[in-house]
N, C-alpha and C positions, 0 to 999 in steps of 0.2 A: 504494500500500500504506500502511495506517495505521500510526501509531506502535505501537499494540498488536500488530499482526501482525509488524512488524519486531522488536520486543523479544521476542516469543514465540519467534521463530526463533532468536535469539541465545541465549536461555536454554536452549532445547532442545539447541542445539549446544554448550552449556557454555562460552560465551565470557564469562569472569568479569569482564572489564574493559570497560565500555560508557560512552561519552561521548555525551550527547544535547545537541545544540545547539538551544536554544529560547529565545524571548523571552516565552513564555507558560507559566511554571512551574506555575501553578495547574491549567491544563488538562492539561499533560503528566502531573502527579502524579495527576490524576483518572483519566486513561486507564490509568496503571499500576496504580492501586488497583483499577479495574474488572477488569483482566486478572488480578491476583493473587487477587481474590475468585473469579473463574471457575475458576482453576487450583488453588486451595487453597494458594497460596504465601504466605509471611510477608513483609510489607513494612514497612520502617522508613525514616524520613526524618530528615535532619539539616540544620539551618541555624543560623547564628550567633545568632539571636534566640531561637528556640523550643527549641534544643538537639535532643537525640535523642528521637524519638517513634516508638512502635510503633503500627501501625494498630489501632484499636479499644481501645488501652490508655490509661489515664489519664496525663496529663502529670505527669512527676516534678517535685518541688518541693524544692530549686531545680532548674531544668533543667540537664542535662549539656551544656555548650556548648563543651567542649574538642574540637576537630576530630580530634586524635590519639586521644582517648579513644573517639570515635564509631567509628573504624575497629577499635579493639581490642574494642569491644562487639560488633561483628559476629562477630569471631573467637570470642568467648565464648558466642555463642548456641548452644543445644543443640537437638536434635531432628532428625528425618530429612527434614522438608519443606524445599523450596527457600526460601532466604532472600535478600532483595534489600535492600540499603542504598542509598538515594538521597541523595547529597550535593549540596545546593542551593547554587549560586554558589560551588562549591568551588575555582574558579580563583583565588580570593582567597588561598587557603592553600597551594596545591599547589607553590609554589616552595620551600617549606621542605624541608630535607634529611631531617628526621625523617618528614615526611608522605610524601615520595617513597619512603623505605625501607619504611614501613608499608604503603603501597599495593602495592608490589612483592611483599612477603611475602604479603599477603592475596589478591592476584590469583592467585598460584601455588597457595596453600593452598586457595583456593575451589574449585578443580577437583576436590578430593578429597571435599569435603562439600557441594558445590553452594551456595556462598555468593557472591553477586554484588555488585560495586561498580558503581553507576550515578552518574556525575557529570552534574548538570543545570546547564547554563551557557549564557549568551547568546553565548558565543564559544568557539572551540576554541583552547586554550592549553596544550597537552600538553608537559611538559618532555621533553628528549631521552631521559632515562633510562626514560620510560614510553611513548614513541611506539609501540613495537612491541607493547605490551600492551593498548592500548585500540582498540576499534572505534568509529567515529563514526557516529551517526545524526542525521538532520535532522528536527526536528519541523516538518512542513510547514505553511504557511499554509492556512486553511480553503478548501475548494473551493466551487463554486456550491451543491451540495446542502446543505452545512453552513451556508453563509451564508443560504440560504432558511429553514433550520430555525431559525436565530437570529432572523431577521426575523419569522417567524410566531410565535415565542415572545414577542417584544416587542409586536407588533401584535395584541393580544388582542381589540380591539373592531372591530366592523364598519366598513369604510371606511378603516381605518388602513393597510392594504396592498392596493392595487388590483392585480388580475391583469393589467390592461393596462399597468401600470408595473413589473411584477415584473422583467422582463428588463433594463430600464434600471437598476433599483436594484441588481441583482446585478452588472451590468457595472461600475457605479460602485464597488461594495464589493470587487471583486476586488483582492487585494493587501493588504487590511487584516487585522490580527490579529482574533481573536475578540473581545477587549475593545474594540478600536477600532471594529469594526463594531457592537457593542452600543451604544457611545456615540453613533455616527453615527445609527443608527436611532432611538434615544431622543430625541436632539436634534431630529431631523426631525419626530417626532410632537409635541414641545413647540411647535415653531415653526409647523407647518402642519397639525396634527391628522392627519397621515398621513406615511408614509415616502416621501420624494421623492429622486430621483437627484441633484438639485442640491445638497442639503444634504450628502449622502454625498460628492459630489465635493469640496465645501469642506473636509470633515474629512480627506479623503485628501490634498488639496493641503497642508494644514498638517502632516500626518504625514510627507510626503516632504520638506518643508522642514526638519523636525527632524533627519532623517537626514543632511542636507547632502550627499547623494549624487545625488539625482535631483530634477528640477523638473517639475511637471505644467503643461503648456501647453494651454490651451483657447482657441485663437485663433478669433475670430469671422470669418466670411466663407468664401469658397470660391475655386476657381481663377479665377473671373471677376475677382477683385481682384488678379490677378498676370498681367501681360502676357507673351506669348511662351512658350517652353519647351513647345510643343505636343506634341512626341514624348515628352518625359519625363513630362508629365502623363498622357498616354494610356497609356503603358507601366505606370506605377505604379498607376494606378487600375484598369487591367485585371488586373494581378497580384494586387492585394488582393481585388478582387471574385471572382477565380478561386478564392481559398481557400475561399469559402463554397459553391462548386459541386463541389469535389472534396476528396480527402484530402491533396492536395499543397499544402504551405505555401510561400509566397514567402519568400525570404531577405532581399531588400532591394537597395539600389543605392548605388553610390559616386559622388559628384559632385565633379568637378574643374573649377575655374574661377578666373579672376581675382576679386579682391574686388568686391563690389557688384553681382553679376549675378543675385541673387535666390535663392541656394541655401538660406539659412536660412529665408527667408520661405516658400519652397516646402515645406520640411519641416513648418512649422507649419500651413500651409493643407492639407497632405495629410491630416492627421488629421480636420479638420472636413469635408473633401470626402468622406471615406470613412467617417465616423462612428466614428473611433477616437481614444482619448486619445493625446496626444503626450508622451512622456517625454524630457527632455533630460538626458543624462548628462554631468556635469562630471568628466572623468577626473582633473583635478588634485586634486579633493577626495578621491579614493581614496587618495592618498598619506598614509601615517601615519608617525609618528616611532618607534613601537615595532616590534620584530622581529615579523614576521608580520601586522602590522596592515593593511598595504596589500593583501595577498592576501585577508585576511578581508573587508575592505570591498568588494573587487571581487566576491567570491563573493556577498556579501550583496546588493549592488546588482543583480547578474544574477538572483538568486532573486526579488527584488521585480519585476523586469521580466517574468520568466516568469509570475509569479502574476497580473500585470495583463493578460496576453494575453487577447484580441487588442488590440494597440496598435502604435504607431509609436515606435521608439527613435531619437532624433536625437543624433549625436555630432558637434559642430561643430568644424571645424579640427582634425581628428584628428592631423595631422602635428605640431602643437604639443604635443599631449598625450603623444606618445611621442617627443619630441625627444631625450630622454636615452638612448634605446635603444642598447645596445652600449657605453655608457661604464662605467667601473669605479668611478665615484664613489658610486654608490648600491648597491653590493654585489649587483647583478643584480636589484634589486627591479623596475625598469621592465621588464626582459626577462621576468620571471615574470608580472607583471601582463599584459603584452602576450600572452604565451603562453596565459594563462587566457582572455583575451578571444577570441583566435583560435580556441581549442578550442570555446568556447561558440558562436561565430559559425558554425562549421562543423557542429556536432553538435546544437544545440538543436532540440527538437521543438515548442516552443510557437509560436503564431501571432504572432510578433513581426516586424514589417517594419522593418529597420534601414536608416537613411539616414545615411551618413557623408559629411562634406564636407571638402574639402582645397583649399588654395591652392598647395601645393607637393608634388607626388607623389614627388619625388626623395628626400624625407626619410623615406619609408615603405619598409620592406623589401618586396621583390618578391612574397613569399608572401602579402602582405596582399590583393592584388588578383586572386589566381588564381581559377579557376572553382570554383563552389560556395561561395565566401565570399559572393558577391553574385550577383544575377540579371543585373546589368548595370553597367558602368562608363561613366558619361556625362560628356562634356565640355560645359560651359556657357560658350559664348563670349560676347563682347560682342554685344548684340542687333543684328540686321541692320535694314535700313530699315523693313521691314514690321513687325517686332516693336517697334521704337522708335515707330512711328506709333500702335500699340495702347497702348503705355505712356504716351505723351503724352496720348492721349485719356482714359485712365484717371485720371491724376493731375490733369489739367485739371478733370475733373469732381469729383474728391475735394476739391480745394482751391479750387474755384469761380473758376477763372481766366477773365478776360474773353476771350471768343472772338476779339476784335479784336487781342489781343496776338500779335505775331509770335514764332515759335519761333526760338531761337538756333541757331547751327551746332552740330550734335550728332554729327558723324561718328565721334568717338572716345568717346562717352558710354556709360555703363552705365545700367541701370535705376535704381540708387540715385542716380546723379547727376541724372537726369531728375526723380526725386521730390524731391531736394534743391532743385533750381531752382524747381519749382512751389511747394514749401513756403516758400522764402524770398521768392518773389514775393508770396505771400499774406501772409506775416508782415510784410514791410517795405513792403507796398503799392506795389510798383514793377512794371515790365513784366518779362516773362521775359528779354528781352535784358539788362536791367540786373541782374537777379538772377543771370544766368549769369556775370557778372564775379566772383562769389564762389565759383564752382565750378571746381576744378582736376581735370580727368579723370585717373583712375588709369592710363589708357592712356599718359599722358605721364609721370607720376611713377614708374611701374613698367613701362616699355615693355620692358626687357630680360627681366624675369621673365615677362611675358605672352607674348613671343615664344618663350621657353623652354618654357612650358606648351603653347602651340599645336604646337610641333614635337614634343613628347613625345606629345601626344594624337593626332597625325596617324596614322591607321590603327590606333590602339590602342583608341580609345574610340568609343562611340556618340554621335551628335549629339543634343543636347537639343532642338533646334529642329525637325528633320525626321527621318523614319524613315531609318535607315541609318548607315553608319560615317562618322565625322568625317574630312574631308580638308582639309588646309590647304596653300595654295600661295602663297608670297610672289611678288608681281609688281612688280618695280621698287621704287618708293618707297611703293607701296600694297600692300594685301593682298587676296587673294581667297579666299573659302572655298567649298568644294564638298562636297556630301554624296554619298557613293557608295551607291547603292541596292543592296540585296541581292536579285538576281533581280527578280521583279515585285512585290516586297513593297510593300504600301501601308499596312499597319497594323503597329504594333509587335508583335512576337511574343515570347513568353516561352520 
């Protein structure tokens, strides 16, 4: 539903206090102006630079820039038609006691003579005295149809927008504001004489960096550059491809493992393997110093993620992000942020495949891993002999290691340690055995925590290596892993 439709309903219902959250004030005012023109309503706007302005009327000289006076001016307007006063960026003034009292009076009085207060702001910051009086609307980011309209409005010459590239361009522009998409399309034409997806991706990456909430990752390569994890790869790829064949959307997966087993690299390669952008959410950056800022940043980040669908959302080491959950030192901010994320994870309808990784599941509340939060919870164990052979072959080729070099003892090694050994051998120009003297396996430095993870995952998680449930059985001084197959299953099922 468009902003015009939402506002029209609230005006017809005589909801005289309306707060519109928008980063595109010019477009929001244009939509409201169009609506008022269609309905025969009177529209006035106020901002601290231009003062109070009536649509179609000449600007007063000097402009009336008193915010309290603007509210009183609405009360003084006569006539039987509906009157709407739009207060732009009024969150800067709304903490004043006089402003709060004037808004309270006007919102109540407006129901008698159909006079409406609309606050247009990039954030929702309603004082407690006014919380029950305002209804909040979101000015949503442009959809594909509007983005295409913007692109065609800028690409006015033949060849500046190719039909064969249109879908890729619109995918790249998803999540941008109207102004950002205009800038991206124009810059692309200046650089390449046509609109290209690569330039739009570049602008989008810069935009996400400015928000400091999300990072866009465009990893080069595919699953062939990551050894092992065959069951996990097949499951996720099949789930994402299934979304294009039916109306059912995948939720995502939770990955539990010791450090260095390829969880983060898998997330990044999943996007390039399935043709989706990968967004990395830094939960720590959501925390704000002001009251309500953390919750607002969380909602804003999730709205961007929804707007960029279809995509992959990666949250790395999520147990550290919510480590303060349940403590009283943050006045419940972490708990509210966690609740917002859990609600979105369970209820979102957008085609967002969420991949959360964790090194310690015990720090997360049990409701996080329940059914319908994720499509599957996988345990990524240290690679077995077959997986290690594939990883050695991969990194020997990447770092051009002499085939004559003997491999060191790797019984306890992770994929990251194999990569480190090959990289050091190439960097230091030594053999693999010599390079291995600089590698200390995490299986030795964190043996207790790894055993704890394996015992927890036993029977609770799916195996990332083979189809079926992960089973772990310690045998004497060594360990033996077993995968319990479910029936005659040979393929991962959703």
